[in-house]
VOPAGU-2260 file (C-alpha; in pm, 1 decimal, decimal comma):
REM VOPAGU-2260
SITE   aa  ch    i         X         Y         Z
SITE  MET   A    0      62,3     942,8    -571,2
SITE  ASN   A    1     -29,0     596,3    -444,2
SITE  ALA   A    2    -403,0     616,7    -498,1
SITE  HIS   A    3    -649,9     510,8    -765,6
SITE  THR   A    4   -1019,6     568,6    -807,1
SITE  ASP   A    5   -1312,1     361,1    -923,4
SITE  MET   A    6   -1680,0     328,0    -840,7
SITE  VAL   A    7   -1759,5     333,1    -470,6
SITE  PRO   A    8   -1886,3      -7,9    -355,8
SITE  GLY   A    9   -2180,5     -65,2    -133,3
SITE  ARG   A   10   -2349,6     272,9    -121,3
SITE  GLY   A   11   -2643,3     213,3    -350,0
SITE  PRO   A   12   -3004,7     274,4    -261,5
SITE  ASP   A   13   -3020,8     -47,1     -58,8
SITE  ALA   A   14   -2728,7      47,5     168,2
SITE  ALA   A   15   -2845,0      59,5     527,2
SITE  ASP   A   16   -2703,3     307,3     777,0
SITE  SER   A   17   -2592,2      16,9     997,2
SITE  GLY   A   18   -2361,9    -111,3     723,3
SITE  THR   A   19   -2540,2    -446,0     698,9
SITE  ARG   A   20   -2584,3    -399,8     323,4
SITE  THR   A   21   -2237,0    -257,3     262,5
SITE  ARG   A   22   -2056,4    -452,0      -9,9
SITE  CYS   A   23   -1701,1    -576,7      43,1
SITE  PRO   A   24   -1465,3    -445,2    -228,6
SITE  ALA   A   25   -1261,6    -768,1    -214,3
SITE  CYS   A   26   -1516,0   -1054,0    -218,8
SITE  GLN   A   27   -1829,2    -848,3    -309,1
SITE  GLU   A   28   -2024,0   -1001,1     -19,7
SITE  THR   A   29   -2284,4    -790,1     159,5
SITE  GLY   A   30   -2328,1    -795,8     534,0
SITE  ALA   A   31   -2023,4    -600,5     652,5
SITE  ALA   A   32   -2044,6    -460,4    1004,2
SITE  PRO   A   33   -1900,7    -138,6    1147,8
SITE  TRP   A   34   -1546,1    -192,0    1273,7
SITE  ALA   A   35   -1399,7     142,7    1377,4
SITE  SER   A   36   -1407,8     512,8    1311,9
SITE  ALA   A   37   -1094,5     716,7    1249,6
SITE  ARG   A   38    -978,0    1066,3    1165,8
SITE  ASP   A   39    -693,6    1214,5     968,0
SITE  VAL   A   40    -454,6    1248,2    1260,6
SITE  GLU   A   41    -149,0    1270,7    1033,5
SITE  TYR   A   42    -223,4    1558,0     794,4
SITE  ARG   A   43    -540,4    1714,6     938,7
SITE  SER   A   44    -689,7    1729,0     588,7
SITE  SER   A   45   -1039,4    1695,8     735,8
SITE  ASP   A   46   -1202,8    1719,7    1078,4
SITE  GLU   A   47   -1462,8    1452,0    1006,9
SITE  GLU   A   48   -1470,5    1091,7    1120,3
SITE  PHE   A   49   -1454,7     812,4     861,8
SITE  ALA   A   50   -1609,2     468,4     904,8
SITE  PHE   A   51   -1429,2     137,5     855,4
SITE  TYR   A   52   -1629,2    -182,3     806,1
SITE  ARG   A   53   -1530,9    -547,9     836,0
SITE  CYS   A   54   -1655,9    -800,9     584,2
SITE  ALA   A   55   -1844,0   -1082,0     757,1
SITE  ARG   A   56   -1727,0   -1330,9     494,5
SITE  CYS   A   57   -1356,8   -1261,7     434,9
SITE  GLY   A   58   -1261,3   -1023,3     715,3
SITE  VAL   A   59   -1131,3    -744,6     491,7
SITE  LEU   A   60   -1151,0    -396,7     644,4
SITE  PHE   A   61   -1260,8    -114,0     419,0
SITE  LEU   A   62   -1355,1     250,4     431,4
SITE  ASP   A   63   -1711,2     334,7     338,1
SITE  PRO   A   64   -1787,6     564,9     174,8
SITE  MET   A   65   -1452,9     598,7       0,3
SITE  PRO   A   66   -1352,1     961,3     -73,9
SITE  VAL   A   67   -1284,9     893,2    -441,1
SITE  ASP   A   68   -1368,9    1249,3    -543,7
SITE  ARG   A   69   -1154,8    1415,7    -276,9
SITE  LEU   A   70    -802,5    1313,5    -374,3
SITE  ALA   A   71    -664,3    1668,2    -390,9
SITE  GLU   A   72    -793,7    1724,9     -37,7
SITE  ILE   A   73    -678,6    1403,1     130,2
SITE  TYR   A   74    -337,2    1395,3     -43,4
SITE  PRO   A   75    -202,6    1741,3      45,1
SITE  ALA   A   76     104,0    1896,5    -117,9
SITE  ASN   A   77     321,6    1799,8     180,9
SITE  TYR   A   78     220,6    1430,4     167,0
SITE  TYR   A   79     518,5    1212,5     255,9
SITE  ALA   A   80     524,5    1025,7     -76,4
SITE  TYR   A   81     586,7    1353,9    -259,4
SITE  ALA   A   82     883,9    1448,4     -45,8
SITE  SER   A   83    1241,6    1401,6    -162,4
SITE  ASP   A   84    1397,9    1504,7     170,0
SITE  GLU   A   85    1705,7    1336,7     310,5
SITE  GLN   A   86    1601,9    1008,2     463,7
SITE  SER   A   87    1643,7     908,2     825,6
SITE  PHE   A   88    1874,7     631,4     940,8
SITE  ALA   A   89    1574,7     398,6     984,1
SITE  HIS   A   90    1467,7     463,6     624,1
SITE  ARG   A   91    1816,9     393,2     496,6
SITE  VAL   A   92    1824,0      61,4     682,3
SITE  LYS   A   93    1481,8     -28,1     539,5
SITE  ASP   A   94    1598,7      56,8     188,1
SITE  ARG   A   95    1900,1    -171,4     227,8
SITE  LEU   A   96    1679,2    -458,4     337,8
SITE  ASP   A   97    1440,2    -391,0      49,4
SITE  ALA   A   98    1735,0    -396,2    -192,4
SITE  LEU   A   99    1831,3    -743,0     -68,0
SITE  ARG   A  100    1477,2    -863,3    -134,2
SITE  LEU   A  101    1475,8    -713,9    -483,1
SITE  ARG   A  102    1816,3    -862,6    -564,4
SITE  ARG   A  103    1690,7   -1208,1    -467,1
SITE  ILE   A  104    1380,3   -1174,3    -685,1
SITE  LEU   A  105    1579,6   -1047,2    -982,9
SITE  SER   A  106    1834,4   -1328,3    -951,5
SITE  GLY   A  107    1551,3   -1581,2    -982,0
SITE  LEU   A  108    1433,4   -1438,7   -1314,0
SITE  THR   A  109    1573,3   -1584,9   -1633,7
SITE  GLY   A  110    1648,7   -1412,6   -1961,0
SITE  GLY   A  111    1900,5   -1172,7   -2104,2
SITE  GLU   A  112    1676,0    -868,9   -2060,9
SITE  LEU   A  113    1427,8    -782,2   -1788,0
SITE  LYS   A  114    1142,8    -532,1   -1783,3
SITE  VAL   A  115    1015,2    -376,3   -1460,9
SITE  LEU   A  116     697,0    -182,3   -1382,3
SITE  ASP   A  117     652,9      27,1   -1066,9
SITE  VAL   A  118     289,6     114,0    -992,8
SITE  GLY   A  119     270,6     425,8    -778,1
SITE  GLY   A  120     643,6     466,5    -838,5
SITE  GLY   A  121     656,7     847,1    -833,6
SITE  ASP   A  122     967,4     981,7   -1000,7
SITE  GLY   A  123    1119,3     635,8   -1045,8
SITE  TRP   A  124    1375,7     635,6    -765,9
SITE  GLN   A  125    1302,5     268,8    -685,3
SITE  LEU   A  126    1354,8     175,5   -1049,4
SITE  ASP   A  127    1692,3     349,4   -1033,8
SITE  VAL   A  128    1783,1     114,2    -749,0
SITE  ILE   A  129    1665,1    -188,8    -945,3
SITE  ARG   A  130    1871,6     -96,4   -1251,2
SITE  GLY   A  131    2173,9     -78,2   -1024,5
SITE  LEU   A  132    2102,2    -424,4    -884,0
SITE  ASP   A  133    2083,2    -610,8   -1215,9
SITE  SER   A  134    2239,4    -502,8   -1544,6
SITE  ARG   A  135    1979,2    -706,5   -1736,7
SITE  VAL   A  136    1706,3    -452,4   -1653,4
SITE  SER   A  137    1660,0    -287,3   -1992,4
SITE  PHE   A  138    1312,4    -131,7   -1972,3
SITE  THR   A  139    1148,1      46,6   -1680,4
SITE  GLN   A  140     796,7     189,8   -1655,1
SITE  VAL   A  141     624,1     405,3   -1393,3
SITE  VAL   A  142     246,4     429,5   -1350,8
SITE  ASP   A  143     149,2     708,9   -1115,9
SITE  LEU   A  144    -118,3     973,1   -1063,0
SITE  ASP   A  145     126,5    1251,5    -978,4
SITE  PRO   A  146     191,9    1469,1   -1287,5
SITE  ALA   A  147     469,2    1653,2   -1103,3
SITE  ALA   A  148     673,8    1330,2   -1094,6
SITE  GLN   A  149     655,0    1267,9   -1468,8
SITE  GLU   A  150     931,1    1504,4   -1581,2
SITE  ARG   A  151    1177,2    1369,1   -1323,7
SITE  ALA   A  152    1096,4    1006,5   -1408,6
SITE  VAL   A  153    1141,5    1060,6   -1782,7
SITE  ALA   A  154    1469,0    1244,7   -1721,6
SITE  ARG   A  155    1588,9     933,3   -1536,2
SITE  GLY   A  156    1513,9     719,4   -1837,6
SITE  HIS   A  157    1183,6     565,3   -1732,1
SITE  ARG   A  158     862,6     547,3   -1931,6
SITE  PHE   A  159     577,1     719,9   -1750,0
SITE  PHE   A  160     200,5     680,3   -1761,3
SITE  CYS   A  161       8,2     943,1   -1565,5
SITE  GLY   A  162    -318,3     785,6   -1458,0
SITE  ARG   A  163    -478,9     485,6   -1291,2
SITE  VAL   A  164    -317,5     148,8   -1340,8
SITE  GLU   A  165    -660,3      15,9   -1442,3
SITE  ASP   A  166    -639,4     247,4   -1744,5
SITE  PHE   A  167    -278,2     162,4   -1831,7
SITE  SER   A  168    -236,0      -8,5   -2168,8
SITE  THR   A  169      86,8    -132,0   -2326,7
SITE  GLU   A  170     220,7    -407,4   -2550,0
SITE  GLU   A  171     507,7    -462,9   -2305,8
SITE  ARG   A  172     506,5    -755,1   -2063,3
SITE  PHE   A  173     695,8    -720,4   -1738,3
SITE  ASP   A  174     913,4    -964,2   -1546,2
SITE  LEU   A  175     875,7    -775,2   -1218,5
SITE  ILE   A  176     592,0    -550,0   -1107,6
SITE  LEU   A  177     615,2    -347,2    -787,7
SITE  LEU   A  178     302,8    -265,9    -590,1
SITE  ILE   A  179     458,7    -111,2    -280,0
SITE  ASN   A  180     218,5      53,8     -34,9
SITE  LEU   A  181     -40,6      83,5    -312,2
SITE  ILE   A  182    -307,7    -188,7    -306,4
SITE  GLU   A  183    -459,4     -49,6      15,8
SITE  HIS   A  184    -521,1     284,9    -158,2
SITE  VAL   A  185    -747,7     148,1    -432,6
SITE  SER   A  186   -1122,3      97,2    -432,8
SITE  ASP   A  187   -1119,9    -232,6    -626,4
SITE  PRO   A  188    -803,2    -430,8    -544,4
SITE  GLY   A  189    -919,3    -731,5    -746,6
SITE  GLU   A  190    -946,3    -523,8   -1061,8
SITE  VAL   A  191    -593,2    -391,3   -1004,2
SITE  LEU   A  192    -450,7    -742,9    -962,3
SITE  ARG   A  193    -628,8    -873,2   -1270,9
SITE  THR   A  194    -503,7    -575,1   -1473,4
SITE  LEU   A  195    -146,5    -636,5   -1362,6
SITE  GLY   A  196    -180,6   -1005,3   -1444,9
SITE  ARG   A  197    -237,0    -910,2   -1808,4
SITE  HIS   A  198      92,8    -717,4   -1807,1
SITE  LEU   A  199     299,8    -995,0   -1646,3
SITE  THR   A  200     524,5   -1244,8   -1826,4
SITE  PRO   A  201     465,2   -1615,8   -1754,3
SITE  GLN   A  202     775,6   -1617,6   -1531,4
SITE  GLY   A  203     694,4   -1279,2   -1378,8
SITE  VAL   A  204     662,5   -1178,7   -1013,8
SITE  ILE   A  205     444,6    -913,0    -852,1
SITE  LEU   A  206     594,3    -780,6    -527,5
SITE  ILE   A  207     333,1    -630,9    -294,6
SITE  LYS   A  208     376,9    -454,3      36,0
SITE  THR   A  209      61,6    -373,1     232,1
SITE  PRO   A  210     -57,4    -334,9     593,1
SITE  ASN   A  211    -148,3    -637,9     801,6
SITE  THR   A  212    -462,3    -604,7    1014,6
SITE  ASP   A  213    -375,6    -917,5    1215,4
SITE  SER   A  214    -115,1    -743,6    1431,2
SITE  MET   A  215     -61,1    -630,6    1788,6
SITE  ASP   A  216     -85,4    -258,2    1716,5
SITE  ALA   A  217    -394,7    -304,3    1496,5
SITE  ARG   A  218    -569,5    -463,6    1794,5
SITE  LEU   A  219    -439,5    -221,2    2057,5
SITE  PHE   A  220    -533,2      89,3    1860,8
SITE  ARG   A  221    -843,6     -38,1    1682,4
SITE  HIS   A  222   -1060,1     239,2    1829,6
SITE  ARG   A  223    -779,1     492,8    1877,9
SITE  ASP   A  224    -674,9     597,4    1527,7
SITE  TRP   A  225    -446,2     304,7    1444,3
SITE  GLY   A  226    -168,6     426,8    1216,3
SITE  GLY   A  227    -242,6     150,7     965,6
SITE  TYR   A  228    -574,5     314,1     884,3
SITE  HIS   A  229    -377,0     607,0     738,8
SITE  CYS   A  230    -721,5     762,4     732,4
SITE  PRO   A  231    -874,5     852,8     490,6
SITE  ARG   A  232    -614,0     733,3     238,5
SITE  HIS   A  233    -617,1     358,6     308,7
SITE  TRP   A  234    -940,7     222,3     164,9
SITE  VAL   A  235    -900,1    -159,5     178,1
SITE  LEU   A  236    -693,2    -344,8     440,5
SITE  PHE   A  237    -600,4    -713,2     454,4
SITE  ASP   A  238    -443,5    -985,5     662,2
SITE  ARG   A  239    -247,5   -1280,9     524,0
SITE  ARG   A  240    -549,5   -1507,6     491,0
SITE  ASN   A  241    -787,4   -1278,9     306,4
SITE  PHE   A  242    -520,6   -1131,0      81,2
SITE  THR   A  243    -416,3   -1482,3     -22,0
SITE  ARG   A  244    -779,9   -1559,9     -95,5
SITE  LEU   A  245    -812,7   -1253,2    -318,2
SITE  ALA   A  246    -488,4   -1335,5    -501,0
SITE  HIS   A  247    -608,4   -1688,3    -576,6
SITE  ALA   A  248    -940,4   -1554,9    -705,3
SITE  CYS   A  249    -747,6   -1325,5    -942,6
SITE  GLY   A  250    -537,6   -1608,0   -1089,5
SITE  PHE   A  251    -221,5   -1592,5    -876,4
SITE  THR   A  252     -25,9   -1815,3    -643,5
SITE  VAL   A  253     156,6   -1675,1    -340,6
SITE  SER   A  254     514,4   -1785,4    -400,9
SITE  ARG   A  255     661,1   -1619,8     -91,5
SITE  PHE   A  256     520,3   -1438,4     210,0
SITE  SER   A  257     679,6   -1252,8     499,7
SITE  TYR   A  258     592,5    -998,9     764,1
SITE  THR   A  259     792,4    -681,8     812,7
SITE  GLN   A  260     809,1    -409,3    1073,4
SITE  GLY   A  261     528,9    -156,9    1100,1
SITE  ALA   A  262     714,0     116,6    1287,3
SITE  PRO   A  263     534,0     404,6    1107,3
SITE  PHE   A  264     197,9     268,5    1225,8
SITE  TRP   A  265     316,2     238,7    1586,7
SITE  SER   A  266     462,0     590,1    1571,9
SITE  THR   A  267     143,3     740,7    1429,6
SITE  SER   A  268     -73,1     560,9    1685,3
SITE  ILE   A  269     140,3     678,0    1979,0
SITE  LEU   A  270     161,1    1038,2    1857,7
SITE  ALA   A  271    -214,6    1044,0    1798,1
SITE  ALA   A  272    -268,7     933,4    2158,2
SITE  LEU   A  273     -32,5    1204,3    2283,8
SITE  ALA   A  274    -206,2    1464,0    2065,3
SITE  ARG   A  275    -544,7    1372,4    2212,1
SITE  ARG   A  276    -403,1    1452,3    2555,2
SITE  GLY   A  277    -260,6    1779,9    2431,8
SITE  TRP   A  278      98,1    1670,9    2493,9
SITE  VAL   A  279     207,5    1711,5    2130,1
SITE  THR   A  280      79,5    1930,4    1848,8
SITE  VAL   A  281      15,7    1816,1    1492,0
SITE  THR   A  282    -100,7    2065,6    1230,1
SITE  ALA   A  283    -167,0    2064,1     857,2
SITE  GLU   A  284     148,7    2269,8     813,0
SITE  ARG   A  285     360,1    2027,7    1017,6
SITE  PRO   A  286     212,2    1679,7     970,4
SITE  MET   A  287     289,2    1390,5    1198,0
SITE  THR   A  288     574,1    1247,8     989,8
SITE  ARG   A  289     763,4    1575,0    1044,4
SITE  HIS   A  290     719,6    1582,2    1419,8
SITE  PRO   A  291    1061,6    1548,4    1592,0
SITE  LEU   A  292     938,2    1250,1    1794,3
SITE  PHE   A  293     833,0    1053,7    1485,7
SITE  PRO   A  294    1178,9     925,7    1374,6
SITE  ILE   A  295    1270,8     844,1    1734,8
SITE  LEU   A  296     957,2     637,6    1783,8
SITE  ALA   A  297     999,1     477,7    1439,5
SITE  ALA   A  298    1352,9     363,6    1515,5
SITE  GLY   A  299    1249,1     213,7    1849,5
SITE  PHE   A  300     943,7      33,7    1717,5
SITE  ALA   A  301    1131,1     -94,7    1412,5
SITE  GLY   A  302    1364,1    -278,1    1649,5
SITE  PHE   A  303    1070,2    -394,1    1861,4
SITE  ASP   A  304     885,5    -536,6    1561,6
SITE  LEU   A  305    1192,6    -703,6    1415,8
SITE  ALA   A  306    1260,7    -873,0    1750,5
SITE  ARG   A  307     898,2    -987,2    1771,7
SITE  GLN   A  308     918,4   -1116,8    1416,0
SITE  LEU   A  309    1215,8   -1336,4    1507,3
SITE  LEU   A  310    1000,4   -1484,9    1783,7
SITE  GLY   A  311     712,5   -1560,3    1547,5
SITE  GLY   A  312     517,2   -1237,3    1588,2
SITE  ARG   A  313     311,6   -1080,0    1312,1
SITE  PRO   A  314     403,8    -712,0    1263,6
SITE  SER   A  315     166,8    -476,8    1086,7
SITE  GLN   A  316     311,2    -483,9     735,7
SITE  MET   A  317     355,3    -775,5     498,9
SITE  PHE   A  318     536,6    -857,3     177,3
SITE  VAL   A  319     362,7   -1086,8     -70,1
SITE  GLU   A  320     515,7   -1222,9    -389,3
SITE  LEU   A  321     266,8   -1338,6    -650,9
SITE  VAL   A  322     323,9   -1550,9    -959,5
SITE  PRO   A  323      70,5   -1662,9   -1222,3
SITE  ALA   A  324    -118,7   -1971,4   -1110,0
SITE  ARG   A  325     -45,1   -2274,9   -1321,2
SITE  GLY   A  326    -296,8   -2294,4   -1602,0
SITE  SER   A  327    -443,8   -1950,3   -1536,0
SITE  ALA   A  328    -563,6   -1761,8   -1842,1
SITE  ARG   A  329    -428,7   -1414,5   -1920,7
SITE  ARG   A  330    -631,7   -1199,4   -2150,5
């Protein structure tokens, strides 16, 4: 499961209903303003509306209050990250492109042996891919909240820690740490980055994939259940500028940055609009990702976003590679 819990920011006794005293989980500034409300249009885990706020200082979007005590409810048994179904053509293409990125990162690492950590890595399938890309990968570790994934990961030869990454402790230091579709699920992203920094070798790289709020679909669907909200499972959302700011504050340098297609967010947004009109049906038993229109929309919007990216557009997901800042202290 790609979710972690911590104390809920900003809802102390001085929190005003307007959100003007709500504290940003990234920069800790007060003064966030209401941004949008959204519902769980994908899994129908709740009928309520959830409130997103925008930090007046750094522009980070965040859910408040965060449902930290409702994980079993908001991550149902049929959640997509738990599924091991056969992947669509679009997913297979994405995996090939991701493998090229991983191969490039691995080739830039020196040493006869490499150690890799996947946070939110489930049963370790991505680590299987990485071992196949570079024979130097000698140690692999998964940190995940899903106890059902532990047995499969261990059987594949990976170490497994069942719990929050903030609570993960080891003497190992890793050359590559994966944080794929994870940082947006945590209540204190700075704490997560600082924790991972303590587990990184001096030459190490952290590869992060997370939504980008500075995108066409984020603007078009701001008040219409934008798919990037992934409500109520995405708790903190960034753009390039404010994520870079957070990374610097946590002792990292952005060594490489790129945008990537956000087809799932487009697909969710479109299907949510159709559902509001009664033209499609989404239920808890058949969530949005299993609707027959979803892969068709995803394939079309993947091509649309990739074309826009070639023309300088900013699709709604981004890859960030972090390395330790020169002279930063690791304790």
